[in-house]
C-alpha positions in Angstrom: 82.8 158.5 99.8 86.0 156.7 98.9 87.4 154.9 102.0 90.9 155.7 100.7 90.3 159.3 101.4 89.5 158.6 105.0 92.5 156.3 105.4 94.8 159.0 104.1 93.2 161.7 106.2 93.5 159.6 109.4 97.1 158.7 108.7 98.0 162.3 108.1 96.5 163.3 111.4 98.8 160.8 113.0 102.0 161.6 111.1 101.6 165.4 110.6 103.6 164.9 107.5 102.5 164.5 103.8 105.8 162.8 103.1 105.6 160.3 106.0 102.0 159.4 105.1 103.0 158.9 101.5 105.8 156.5 102.6 103.5 154.6 105.0 100.7 154.1 102.5 103.0 153.4 99.6 101.8 156.5 97.6 103.3 159.5 96.0 103.1 162.8 97.9 101.0 164.3 95.2 98.5 161.5 95.6 98.2 162.2 99.3 97.7 165.9 98.5 95.0 165.2 95.9 93.1 162.9 98.3 93.2 165.5 101.0 92.1 168.1 98.5 89.2 165.9 97.3 88.0 165.4 100.9 88.3 169.2 101.6 86.3 169.9 98.5 83.6 167.4 99.5 83.3 168.9 102.9 83.8 172.6 101.9 86.3 173.1 104.7 90.1 173.1 104.9 91.3 170.2 107.0 95.0 170.9 107.5 97.3 173.8 107.8 101.0 173.7 106.8 103.9 175.5 108.5 107.5 174.9 109.3 106.4 173.0 112.3 104.6 170.5 110.1 101.1 169.7 109.0 98.4 170.2 111.6 94.6 169.5 111.4 92.3 172.6 111.5 89.3 172.8 113.8 87.2 171.2 111.1 89.9 168.5 110.7 89.7 167.7 114.4 85.9 167.5 114.3 86.2 165.0 111.4 88.6 162.6 113.1 86.0 160.7 115.2 83.5 160.6 112.3 86.2 159.3 110.0 87.3 156.5 112.4 83.6 155.5 112.8 83.0 155.5 109.1 86.2 153.5 108.3 85.3 150.9 111.0 81.7 150.5 109.7 83.0 150.1 106.1 85.5 147.4 107.1 82.8 145.5 109.0 80.3 145.9 106.1 83.0 144.6 103.7 83.7 141.6 105.8 80.0 140.9 106.3 79.3 140.9 102.6 82.2 138.4 102.0 81.0 136.1 104.8 80.3 132.6 103.7 76.7 131.3 104.0 77.6 128.4 106.2 78.4 130.7 109.2 76.2 133.2 111.1 79.1 135.4 111.8 82.9 135.8 111.4 85.5 137.0 113.9 89.0 138.2 113.2 91.3 137.7 116.1 94.8 139.0 116.5 97.2 137.2 118.8 100.7 138.2 120.0 103.3 136.0 118.3 104.6 134.6 121.6 101.1 133.6 122.8 100.3 131.8 119.6 103.2 129.3 119.9 101.8 127.6 123.0 98.2 128.7 123.2 96.6 129.1 119.8 95.5 125.4 119.3 93.8 125.2 122.7 92.2 128.6 122.4 90.8 128.2 119.0 89.5 124.7 119.8 87.6 126.3 122.8 86.4 129.2 120.7 84.9 126.8 118.1 83.2 124.8 120.8 81.7 127.9 122.3 80.7 129.5 119.0 80.2 126.6 116.5 78.5 128.8 113.9 81.3 131.3 113.8 84.1 131.5 111.2 87.5 132.5 112.8 90.4 134.2 111.1 93.5 134.3 113.3 96.3 136.7 112.6 99.7 136.8 114.4 101.3 140.2 114.9 102.7 142.7 117.4 100.8 144.9 119.8 101.0 148.3 118.1 99.7 147.0 114.7 96.9 144.9 116.3 95.7 147.9 118.3 95.5 149.9 115.1 93.7 147.1 113.3 91.1 146.8 116.1 90.5 150.5 116.0 90.1 150.4 112.2 87.7 147.4 112.3 90.2 145.0 110.6 90.2 142.9 113.8 87.4 142.3 116.2 89.7 141.7 119.1 93.3 141.1 119.9 95.3 139.4 122.7 98.5 141.4 123.1 101.3 142.5 125.5 101.3 146.3 125.2 98.2 148.5 125.5 98.4 151.4 123.1 96.2 154.2 124.4 94.0 155.1 121.5 90.5 156.6 121.3 87.7 154.1 121.4 89.8 151.1 122.4 89.2 149.2 125.7 91.9 147.0 127.2 91.3 144.3 129.9 93.9 142.2 131.7 93.3 138.5 131.0 96.4 136.9 132.6 100.2 136.7 132.2 103.0 134.6 130.8 106.4 134.0 132.4 109.9 134.3 130.9 112.9 132.7 132.5 116.6 133.4 132.2 118.6 130.5 130.8 122.3 130.2 130.0 124.6 127.8 128.2 127.3 128.9 130.7 126.2 128.4 134.3 123.2 128.3 136.6 124.3 131.4 138.5 124.2 135.1 137.4 127.7 135.8 138.7 129.1 133.3 136.2 127.4 134.6 133.1 129.3 136.6 130.4 127.3 139.8 130.0 128.7 140.4 126.5 127.1 137.1 125.3 123.6 138.0 126.6 120.9 138.0 123.9 118.6 140.8 124.8 114.9 140.0 124.4 112.5 142.9 123.7 109.1 141.4 124.0 107.4 144.6 125.1 108.5 147.9 126.7 107.4 146.7 130.1 109.5 143.6 129.7 112.5 145.5 128.5 112.3 147.7 131.6 112.1 144.7 133.9 115.0 143.0 132.2 117.1 146.2 132.6 116.3 146.3 136.3 117.3 142.7 136.8 120.5 142.9 134.7 121.6 146.6 135.0 125.3 145.9 134.4 124.7 144.0 131.2 125.7 146.1 128.2 123.6 146.6 125.1 123.6 143.3 123.3 125.0 142.7 119.8 122.0 140.5 119.1 118.4 141.1 120.1 114.9 140.0 119.1 111.3 140.6 120.1 110.0 137.0 119.5 110.5 134.0 121.7 111.1 131.5 118.8 113.8 133.8 117.4 115.5 134.2 120.8 115.5 130.4 121.3 117.1 129.9 117.9 119.7 132.5 118.6 120.8 131.1 121.9 120.8 127.6 120.5 123.2 128.7 117.8 125.3 131.3 119.7 125.1 130.2 123.3 125.1 132.8 126.1 122.1 133.8 128.1 118.6 135.0 127.3 115.1 135.3 128.7 112.7 132.9 127.0 109.2 131.7 127.7 109.1 129.4 130.7 107.9 126.4 128.7 110.8 126.9 126.3 113.3 127.4 129.2 112.2 124.1 130.8 112.4 122.3 127.5 115.9 123.6 126.8 117.1 122.9 130.3 115.7 119.3 130.2 117.6 118.7 127.0 120.8 119.2 129.0 122.5 122.0 127.1 121.2 125.0 129.1 120.8 125.9 132.7 118.0 127.8 134.4 119.6 130.7 136.1 118.0 130.2 139.5 119.2 133.4 141.3 117.5 135.7 138.7 113.8 135.9 139.2 111.4 135.3 136.2 109.7 138.2 134.5 105.9 138.1 134.3 104.4 139.7 131.2 100.8 140.7 131.4 98.4 139.8 128.6 95.6 142.1 127.6 92.5 141.8 125.4 91.9 144.8 123.1 88.4 145.5 121.8 86.6 148.4 120.3 84.4 150.3 122.8 81.4 149.6 120.6 81.9 145.9 120.9 82.7 145.7 124.6 79.4 144.2 125.5 79.0 142.0 122.4 78.1 138.4 123.3 80.8 136.7 121.2 83.6 139.0 122.5 82.6 138.4 126.2 82.4 134.7 125.7 85.9 134.6 124.2 87.3 136.8 126.9 85.9 134.4 129.5 87.5 131.4 127.8 91.0 133.1 127.7 90.7 134.2 131.3 89.7 130.8 132.5 92.7 129.3 130.6 95.1 131.6 132.4 93.5 130.9 135.8 94.3 127.2 135.5 97.3 126.0 137.5 100.3 125.3 135.3 
């Protein structure tokens, strides 16, 4: 079985479009069709039906989904196991939300290595949706992220939260801010909703970003107001060019650990989860 056939099948189940799957996988539409045909020939069953409403999996296709996900995950883990260096007993691939990495990655990885000295770690920075997909596919063993994406076979556990504060180059009070100069941060859907509730009269911003470092760079260059991580807000305020907007409450963003259900009781994953939870429980 070629793993590319399963990748193409699972993507098509998600997109319901041969054209969209071709775009996402960087293939021609005819290649997608031939891969699906090869899989159907091997299984002796049609896996999709086409209509004006789009492409939909047949009953056989739906039965294949869970098996395909499991086989893809096992293949990815086997591939990584074969590549593992002989100096380590295991390797772990960990995804971390971009904004968490800036201030936490050094402390966390140092603790991880002390707890699991015979483990090789690969750290990847990304956003929640992609990390969830990678955990499901077996490309990551676990991920620390902002937004749970409800997918089959994934388990999310709350580990703590980070805080964002509103700062401004203009004034320390909300009434004195220029709404049109606000830089809208979009760190997660939950964060965006909370920001809208706090600043309902602020229009859609001309400039926006979903990463703290980018928002800090934008407000440093353009001025105005923006929500940034509390550590960044305090540093910028201490430098004397920005004010903490004291009458707008901070926004707390929850942090989750994502792990595959098959790995929820694995010793290494539970040990890393305990380390991260303990880190967030410490007083700041």
